[in-house]
C-alpha positions, 0 to 999 in steps of 0.5 A: 939412638939418643946421644948424650954430650959429656955435659949431659953425662955429668948432669945425669950422674949428678942426679943419679949418684945421690946417697941411697940410690942404687947403681941401676938408677937412671934418668927416664924420658917419657913422651907426653901429649898436652891437652892441645895436642902438643908433644913434650917429654917428662924427665924423672930419676928412677931406679929401673926401666919400665917394660918396653923402655929403651936404655942408653948407657953412656959412660956408665950413666943410664937414660931410659926412654919409653918407645915413643920418646926413643923414636922421637929422640933417635937423631937427637943429642941430649945436652945439659947445664948445671948451675952453681946452685946445682940445678940441672937444665937439659936441652935437646938438639940435633946430633952433630954430623959425623 
């Protein structure tokens, strides 16, 4: 299952705790395929999972993934950086060995 670093939890919380958002709001990751066949992901803030989504709850933050993304990210860790301007950049890496 996708793991979130503490920085990723902070970043998701930053994005999903804006005024007017419900407490069920989370980050949704969906798998995409480019015109050239390359695989990628889209990320968006959403207030509910889509049917069939897998939901990861990390320290009270929610990350929702379509089934393809969940399968591809099963052994990955989501990390993030927040710039001084409040811009969020997410990165994927391998989960640390236990």
